[in-house]
C-alpha positions as CSV (number, residue, x, y, z in Angstrom):
1,M,-1.0,11.8,-10.8
2,A,1.5,15.0,-11.0
3,R,0.0,16.0,-14.1
4,E,-3.4,16.0,-12.8
5,A,-2.2,18.1,-9.9
6,V,-0.7,20.6,-12.0
7,A,-4.3,21.1,-14.1
8,T,-6.3,21.3,-10.8
9,G,-3.6,24.2,-9.5
10,T,-3.0,22.3,-6.3
11,A,0.5,20.7,-7.2
12,D,2.1,22.2,-4.5
13,R,-0.4,22.6,-1.7
14,V,0.6,20.5,1.6
15,W,-2.2,21.2,3.9
16,T,-5.0,19.6,1.9
17,I,-7.6,16.8,3.4
18,P,-5.9,13.8,1.6
19,N,-2.7,14.8,2.9
20,V,-3.5,15.2,6.3
21,L,-5.3,11.9,6.3
22,S,-2.1,10.4,4.8
23,M,-0.1,11.9,7.8
24,L,-2.5,10.9,10.3
25,R,-1.9,7.3,8.9
26,L,1.7,7.8,9.1
27,L,1.2,8.9,12.7
28,G,-0.8,5.7,13.6
29,L,2.1,3.5,12.5
30,P,3.9,3.4,15.9
31,V,0.6,3.6,17.7
32,F,-0.7,0.3,15.7
33,L,3.1,-1.5,16.5
34,W,3.0,-0.9,20.0
35,A,-0.5,-2.1,20.4
36,I,0.2,-5.2,18.6
37,L,3.5,-6.1,20.4
38,T,1.8,-5.5,23.6
39,H,-1.3,-7.7,22.7
40,R,-3.7,-4.8,22.5
41,D,-5.6,-6.2,20.0
42,G,-8.5,-3.8,20.1
43,L,-6.6,-0.8,19.5
44,A,-4.3,-2.5,16.9
45,L,-7.6,-3.4,15.2
46,L,-9.4,0.1,15.6
47,V,-5.9,1.6,13.8
48,L,-5.7,-0.8,11.2
49,M,-9.5,-0.2,10.1
50,G,-9.1,3.4,10.5
51,S,-6.1,2.9,8.0
52,G,-7.8,1.3,5.5
53,I,-10.9,3.6,5.7
54,S,-8.3,6.6,5.2
55,D,-6.6,5.2,2.4
56,Y,-9.8,4.7,0.6
57,L,-11.2,8.3,1.6
58,D,-7.8,10.4,0.7
59,G,-7.9,9.4,-2.8
60,K,-11.3,9.7,-3.2
61,I,-11.7,13.2,-1.8
62,A,-8.2,14.0,-3.6
63,R,-10.0,12.9,-7.1
64,S,-13.6,14.1,-6.5
65,F,-12.4,17.7,-5.3
66,G,-9.4,18.4,-7.3
67,L,-6.9,18.2,-4.6
68,V,-4.5,16.0,-5.9
69,S,-0.9,16.9,-5.3
70,N,2.6,16.4,-5.8
71,L,3.2,15.6,-2.1
72,G,0.0,13.5,-1.7
73,A,1.2,11.3,-4.9
74,V,4.5,10.4,-2.4
75,L,2.4,10.2,0.8
76,D,0.0,7.9,-0.1
77,P,1.9,4.9,-1.7
78,V,4.7,5.4,1.3
79,A,2.1,5.2,3.9
80,D,0.7,2.1,2.1
81,R,3.8,0.2,2.1
82,L,5.0,1.3,5.6
83,Y,1.6,0.1,6.8
84,I,1.7,-3.1,4.9
85,L,5.7,-3.8,6.0
86,T,4.9,-2.7,10.0
87,T,1.7,-4.9,9.9
88,L,3.5,-7.9,8.2
89,L,6.1,-8.0,10.8
90,G,3.6,-7.5,13.8
91,L,1.6,-10.1,12.8
92,A,4.6,-12.6,11.9
93,W,5.9,-11.8,15.4
94,R,2.6,-12.7,17.0
95,E,2.6,-15.8,15.0
96,I,-0.8,-14.8,13.5
97,I,0.6,-15.1,9.9
98,P,3.4,-17.2,8.5
99,W,7.0,-15.8,8.2
100,W,6.9,-17.3,4.5
101,L,4.0,-14.6,3.6
102,V,6.6,-11.9,4.9
103,V,9.3,-13.2,2.8
104,V,7.0,-13.1,-0.5
105,L,5.7,-9.6,0.2
106,I,8.8,-8.1,0.9
107,G,10.6,-10.0,-1.8
108,R,8.0,-8.2,-4.2
109,E,8.9,-4.8,-2.8
110,V,12.9,-5.6,-3.6
111,F,11.9,-6.5,-7.0
112,L,9.9,-3.3,-7.4
113,T,13.0,-1.2,-5.7
114,V,15.3,-2.7,-8.2
115,L,12.8,-2.0,-11.3
116,L,12.8,1.7,-9.8
117,L,16.5,2.0,-9.9
118,I,16.8,0.7,-13.3
119,A,13.9,3.1,-14.5
120,R,15.9,6.2,-12.9
121,T,19.2,5.2,-14.6
122,R,17.1,5.5,-17.9
123,G,15.8,9.0,-16.8
124,L,12.3,7.9,-15.4
125,R,11.5,9.4,-12.2
126,E,8.7,6.6,-11.3
127,L,6.6,3.8,-12.9
128,P,3.0,4.8,-13.6
129,V,0.3,3.6,-10.8
130,H,-2.2,1.3,-12.2
131,F,-5.4,-0.4,-10.8
132,V,-3.9,-3.7,-10.1
133,G,-1.3,-2.3,-8.0
134,K,-3.8,-0.2,-5.9
135,A,-6.4,-3.3,-5.7
136,A,-3.5,-5.4,-4.6
137,T,-3.0,-2.8,-1.6
138,F,-6.7,-2.7,-0.7
139,N,-6.6,-6.6,-0.5
140,L,-4.1,-6.5,1.9
141,L,-5.2,-3.8,4.1
142,Y,-8.7,-5.2,4.4
143,A,-6.8,-8.8,5.1
144,F,-4.7,-7.6,8.0
145,P,-7.4,-6.5,10.3
146,L,-9.4,-9.4,9.6
147,L,-6.5,-11.8,10.1
148,L,-6.0,-9.7,13.6
149,L,-9.5,-10.6,14.4
150,A,-9.6,-14.2,13.4
151,D,-6.7,-14.6,16.1
152,G,-9.2,-14.3,18.9
153,T,-12.2,-16.9,19.8
154,G,-16.0,-16.9,19.2
155,T,-18.1,-16.5,16.1
156,P,-16.6,-13.0,14.7
157,A,-13.2,-14.9,14.5
158,T,-14.7,-17.8,13.0
159,W,-16.0,-15.7,10.1
160,A,-13.0,-13.5,9.9
161,R,-10.4,-16.3,9.4
162,P,-11.8,-17.4,5.6
163,I,-12.4,-14.1,4.7
164,G,-9.3,-12.5,5.8
165,W,-7.2,-15.3,4.3
166,G,-9.2,-14.8,0.8
167,F,-8.3,-11.0,1.0
168,A,-4.6,-12.0,1.5
169,W,-4.4,-14.6,-1.1
170,W,-5.7,-12.3,-3.5
171,G,-3.5,-9.3,-2.5
172,V,-0.5,-11.5,-2.8
173,V,-1.1,-12.5,-6.1
174,L,-2.4,-8.7,-7.2
175,Y,0.9,-7.8,-5.6
176,W,3.1,-9.9,-7.7
177,V,0.9,-9.6,-10.9
178,A,1.4,-5.8,-10.6
179,G,5.1,-6.1,-10.1
180,L,5.6,-8.0,-13.3
181,M,3.4,-5.5,-15.1
182,Y,5.6,-2.6,-14.1
183,A,8.3,-5.1,-15.3
184,A,6.8,-5.1,-18.6
185,Q,5.9,-1.5,-18.8
186,L,9.7,-1.0,-18.0
187,R,10.7,-3.5,-20.6
188,R,8.7,-1.6,-23.5
189,Y,9.7,1.8,-22.5
190,L,13.6,0.5,-22.7
191,R,13.0,-0.9,-26.2
192,A,11.1,2.2,-27.3
193,A,14.0,4.1,-26.0
194,R,16.7,2.1,-27.6
195,S,15.0,2.1,-31.2
196,S,14.0,5.8,-31.4
197,P,16.9,8.0,-33.1
198,V,19.1,9.7,-31.1
């Protein structure tokens, strides 16, 4: 992603539309947490929906208009992970989702952090982002507002429940598949590094 930014001459730009969208997503985090903990579900739902839409838009705008930047390459995944973590904890606190789901998803983040630490000791700054990881994040960011909506009553809640859990299960599976793919990538890199002449 950083190479793409250098090619378009926007690597060091800060105030781009995609970056502003990512910053706004981060600013929405405390609002969401306050809303869900105080049972203001309408506001929490709006913030979550806004997060999912802006996550799609910032990447789309960055690629379409050559606005990919180094800051954006950091902000976007950080915003994704913080939203997932905050939403998981908020929904579990409200008993909308089970705590084991929190453990499974946080466990994957711990696993990925260990991989990244190993990669950095071998000279790699980061692991390349691939489609499966983005698909997993997409599924989870769409699952959470649906599961929050499903906590209510009436027809919308009835429809939202199976769809929300469908997105959640796909997200969990793809999240771990992506983690294992990162592990395989790192293993191949380490093997190549060992076999190459010094």
